[in-house]
N, C-alpha and C positions, 0 to 999 in steps of 0.2 A: 656347443649346441650341438656336434656333430655325435656326441654319447648321448644325447636325449634321442636325437634320430634313430639312433643303431637300436636303442630301448621299444621305442615304438616299433621300429617295424620288426624286432622279436614278437610283440604281442602281435602286431594285428596275425597272423597264421593262426594265433592259437584261438581268436575268436572267431575266425572263419571258421575254422575246426569244429568249435562248441554250436555253432548255429547249423550246419551241416548233421551232426547229430542229433539235433531236436527234429531236423525236419526227415532224419532215415527213418525209412519203413524196417531197417533193422532194430530199432530203439522193442527195450523190453517190455514195455505195453502193447503194440503190435504184434510181436512175436510169439506173447502166448496167446493171443488171438489167434493167429495164423495156424497154432499146434488141432490139431485132430482132436474130437471132443473126446473118444476114448482116453487119450494120452493124457488129455485135460481130468477126466475123472478119476484116472490110477494115480494122478497127484494128488487129488482130493483125498483121497479112499485113507492118506495115510494123516489125515487133520482127523482130533477131535472135535466132540461136536459146538465148544466153544469157538474155535477155530472156524468151522464149516457154517455158521451160523453167521461170523463176523466177515469172512471172505464173501457172504451172500450180499454184501452192500455193494461191493465193490462197480459193480457196473449189472446189464440187463443177463448180460451173457451169464456171469458166474451166477448169478441168482438163479436162473435157469439149472445150471450146473449142480450149485448147490441146493437144491431143491432134490434132486436125484432118490429114487426110493432107493435102489441097489447100496448108496452109502449109507444113510439113515437107516436101510436092515440093517445092514454092519454094526453099526456103533450101536443100535437097540439091542441086538443078539447079544453083545459081548458087554454091554452094561448089567442086563438085568438076566444072563445068566450065571451070573457068579455065582448068588446063593436061589437056585430053583427053586427050594424051598418059601422062598417068601415072594415068587413069584406066582399073580393068579393063574387060575387053570387054561381061563379063556383068553389071556392073552398069550401062552405059552402055543396053544391052539391057532392066533392068528400071527404069531410069529410064521408060521409054518407055511403060510399061503403063499402062493403065487406072488412075487413083487412086482410082477408089472403086471399082475391084474389090476392093481390098487393106481388110484388119479395120482399124479404127480405132486411130492410135495406129503401124499399121506402118511407116511413112514416119519417124516418130521413131524409132523402133528402127533401121532401117535407116540411116539419118544416122550417127549414135553408133557402131553398128556397123562403118561405114567409115573414120571418121573412126580408129576402134581400129585396121583395120586396116593404114591408111595408116602410122598413126607408127609400127606394127610394123614395118614395111616400110624405114621411115626408119632405126630403130634397131637394126632385126636385125644390119646388117653390122659392128655396132661388135662382137657379140660373135664376130665372125671373126677378133678382136684377140687372139691369145694368149700368154699370158706364158709365157718360155721358163724361167723359176723354179716356176711354178706347175701348167701346165700345162692353166691354167682362161683364161678369157675375162678378160682385165685393166679391163673396161670393164663389168662386172657392175652396180658403185654407181650408174652414171651413168646407165645402161638404165633403172636401175628408178626411179630418181628423174624422167626426163624422159620415162617413160611413166606416170607418177602411179601407182607399185604401193604399196600400203600391208597391212598386213597385220588381221585382224580375230581376235578370240575371241566364240566362242558355248558358254556355259554352260547344259548341264540339271541340274536337281537330281532327286532321288528323285520330287518330288511332279509331273514332269512340266513344272513353269516352266521355260522355257527363254531367255535375257537375250544381246545381245551388247554388245562391250564394244571401244569403239575405242582402239586402239596410247596406251598414256601416253607411253614413250619406245624409239629406237632408237638401235643406234649401230653403223656399219660398223667392219669388219676387215680384214686383207688378203685372205682367204679366207672368210670369214662377218659375220653379222650377230646381233646378240644383239636379241630384243625382249622389250620386260616390259609388263606389265598390273598394277595397282594402284590401291587404292581403298577404301571402305566399302564399295561396292556389291554385290562377290564373295560370292557363297555361301558356307558354313562348310563346311570341306573332309569333313566326311563325309559330307553332303548332296547332293555334287557326285555326280551318275550319268556322265556325256559330257562329254568336251572336244575340240570341233574350232574345228582352225587354218584360217582361209581365208586365201588370197591374193585383194586386191580392186585390179582397175585401175580406174580416177576419170578420166573424160573430161575437159579443164581448159577448165570454163566460169565465167564473169565471175557466180559468184551468190553472196555472200556470203552465211554463216549457212544456206546451205543445203546437204545431203548431195548431191554431185556423180552425176550417172546411172555406172554400172560394174557390173564383173560379176564373178562370187565364183567360186575355184577350189578346189574342199576340197584341203589338203593333209596333215592329219593330222585321226584321230580315235582318242581315247583311250575306251576302258571302264573307266573309274575302278572297276566292280565287282568288276574282273576282274585289276585291276592292283595289285602290291604293292610301294608304293614302300619307297625304300631311304634312311636318314637320312644324310647325306655331309658334314655340316657344321652348326656353330654360331657365334652370339655370344648377348650378352645377352640379345639383342630376340626374335631370332627362331630358326626351326631349318631347314635345308636341306633336301626329300628330291625323290630323281629319282627320277622315274617310268618314263622311259626317256631313252636317250641323247638328249640336246641339250635335256630337260623338265625343269625345277627350280620347285616350289612353297616359297615363303617362308611358315612357320607362324609366327603369332605364338606366344613359349612360355607354357604353360603354358594355353592356349587351341585351339579349334579353328578361328580365324578366319585368313583364307585374309589376306596381307603384301602377296604377289606372285604372279605366273607369268612367270616368264622362258620364252623359247625361243628355243635357238641352231640356227640356218639354215647350211650351208656352202653356198659358192656354186655347186657344179658342179649344173648345169641350175636352179638359184634361179630364173631367170626363166621360165622353159617351166613349170616348177614353180607360179606363184603367178600366173600367168592363161591357162594352154592348161588348166587342168583346169574342170570342171563344178563348180556346187553342191554337188551331192550323190556325184560322181567325181574322185578324182583323177586328175592328169595322168602317165601310160604313157609312161616313158623307153625310148625304140625298143633293141631289143639288136643291139649293135654287138661281133660276133665279129670278134679276129683272124684273118688268112690262118692255116690247115691245115698244118702244118710235122711231117710225119714222118720225117723226117732229122736232125733237131737231138734230143740224145738226152735234155734236158736243157730244152727247151722249154718257159717258162713260170716256170724256176728262177731268170734273169737278167735283166740289162736295166732293174731297175727303180728308179726315182728319186721319193725321199721327200721332202715339202716339208711342214714341220710349223711352228703358230704357237701361243703358248702369250701369252695375253693374257686382262684380267680386262674387267669391263664400261668400262674406260673408257682403255684405254690398252694397247701391245703390252708382253708382258714378253721374249720370244725370237721369233727367226723362221731358220728355215733350211734348207736344200734338202741333200742329197743321191742324187747320181748315182751310176751300176753297182753297183745291190747286188744282191747272189745268194744261192745258197743250194744246196749242191750237195746230188747224189739223196740220198748216202750220210749229210747230216745230217738230212731229215725225222725228227721223231721228235712222239709221240702225234698224229699227223694236222696238225704246223703247219709251214709252213715260214718258217723264221729268217733274218729280212732285220736286218745289223748295219748301223745309221747310224753311232753312234760306238762306239767301242768302247773296256771299261774301264780295259784296258794298254795302250791309246795317248793319251797325255797331250797328244799336239798335235791332238787331235781334241775334248777337251773343249772346254765353250763357258760362260761368265757371261752370267748371266740378269741382264736392266739393272731390274729391280724385284724386289718382295716377293711371296711365294704367297697373294694374299688376292684376293676376292671380295666385293667391295664394292655396297653396294645402296640403291636410295631409294625411297620411297614418301611421297607427299604431305610432310606434316611430318617425318617420321622418314627417319635415313640410318644406316648403320653395314655394318660390312667384316665378312666369314667367312675367317679364318684358315685357309690348309694348301689353298684352294681356288681353281681357277681354271678357264679356259674353253680347252680344246684342239680346234683345229682342225687334218687330219689327212688329205693329199693324196699318195694312191698310184699312179704313173704305169705304165703296163706299158711293155714296150720298145719300144714306137710310139708312145711319148708320148700315149696316151690315159689318161685318167681309169678308175683299175681299183677302189680301194677311198677311198672319202671319210667322213671323218667330222668331226662339230662336236657337241663335247660338256660340261659342265664333269667337271671330274676332282676326285678329293682325293690329297693327300699325307698318306703315314703315314712316322712316322720307323722306323727299321730298328734290331734289336737289333743285328746282328753288320755292322761296316762291311763295305761291298761293294765297297771301294778302300784299301789301308794309304797311299798316298799324298796322301791328304788328312786334319789332323788336326782335323775337325769332326765334327756331327752330320750323318748319314745319312740320307735319305728314298728314297721309294718313290712311283712315281705309277704305277698299276694301270689298263688300262681295258680291258673286255672286252666282245663282241660277238659275234653267231653267227656273223662274220666273218673275226676273230681278233683280237688281241689287242697290247697299244704296253705297253712295261715304260720307265720313265724312273729312271733312277736318278741323285739331286741329294745336292749336298754343301754343308754352311752352312759357310762361313767366317767367322766372328767378328773377327778383323782386320778384311777388307774390309768387314764387312757385304754381304755377297755369294753369293748362292747360283751354283753353276757345276755343269751338266750334265756329268757324266762316262758317262754309259752310255746311250745308246736303239736299241732295238732291238724291231723289228716283227716278228709273228707273224703272218701269214695261212694259214688253213684251207686244206688240199689239198681239201678242197671246192668251195672257191671258184676257186682254182685251174682244177681239172679241168676244173669246167662251161664256165671261161672258154676256156680254150684245149684243148680238147677231149681232155686226156690222165687219164691213170688211177694217180696217183700216190698 
C-alpha cells in the first residue's frame, strides 16, 4: 500500500507539469506567433513552393505571410531563370517589375500560372500526333494525366445549397472517358436544380492531404427543372435515366435517392474543353470550315470516314473503322444523308462482338449490371480527315419483332441513337450457339442542315 502511494506521489507532479506546459504562453505555437513578421518571412524564405503552399493552410497569420510577394518572386525567378531560353520575353519583363507594386498573392498566382503554361507547351505537341484510325490525337489520355487534369461535379438544390463532389472513379477507352460520382452525400433526385461539370487542372505539388492549386473550366451546365429524363435501362437495384446524350443518373428503385451520376466524354478537343474555359464559361471551339468547292456537284456527300466503339464501363465490346462512306444526291431523304458502313445483305462486312451488351455499375459497397445497355463513341471524319460529328453517349438495345436479316437464326435487336445532328442505327443478332452478338447493319444519318453549314451547300 505504501509502495502504491509512493508511485502516485511521483506521478502527480509530472501531470501537473504537463498541464502547465499546455497553458504556458511559451509554447511553440504562441512563440512563433509572437515573432516579428520580418523574422517569420526570413524563415519562410527557405521553403520551396510546395512547403510554402502547405504552411499557408496553418492559420490566418501564416496564410497572409505565405502569400508575400517577395517570397514568391524569389521562387519564381529561381524556377524560371534556370533556362532563360524557355522563358517568354513578356514573363521576363514582368519578373523585373517592382514586387511591392503588385497585390498580395500576385506572384504566387503568376508562379502557378507560368508552371501551367510551361507544362501545357511541353505536352501540347503530343496532341498533334493524330491516329489514322480515329482522326483524333492518339495521346489524349497521356496528356490529360500528365497535366493532372481531373473533373468535379457541382450540384445545386432547389433551396439554393451548392455542393461540389470529387470524382469517384474514371475509365479511359479508345476515344472516350467515362466519369462517375457516387456516395450518400448526393441530394435527392427531385431536389436537384442544376448540375455543372468542370474540368480541373491541378499543379503538381508535394503537399499530401491538401487540395492542390488549380483552375476550373466549365464543360456542361444542366437546368434540371427544364430537363425531362428518359428511362432507358434498369436492374434489380437501380433505374437509369438519360438526361441528355452522355449523361445518365442511376436512381435507387422505389426511392428518389441518387446511386450515381455518370458522364461520358468524347476525346475530340477534350483537353481544351477541360482546361481552357473559365469557371463560368465553357471553351469555345474554333470554327474550321473546309475549302469552298463550287465544281463538285456532290461536295459534302462523299469521302467520309467512320470510327465507332462500343464499350461498357470496364472493357471494350467492339471497335471498327469504315472509310469512303458516301451518299448520292438522289438518296437524300427526310433531311438526312445516309452513310452505310455495314450493309445488312453483305455478310462479309458483319462483325462479331467480343462481349455482352451490359452496363456494369458500382458505388460504395454495391454493384450491378444493367442489361441491353452500353456506351457508344462515334467519330465521323469529313473527306479532309477532320472531325465532323463526334458523339459519346450511353445507348440502349431493344428487341426487334421482325428479323432484319434471314441469314441468321437468332434474336434480333436494334440500337438507335438520335440527336439534333443525326442518327445511328445498329442492327444486331444474338447467336445462341456461339453465345455471341453479331453486328449485321450499321448506318449513320447526318442532317442536311449540318452538312450544309459545314460545307456551304444547299442540299
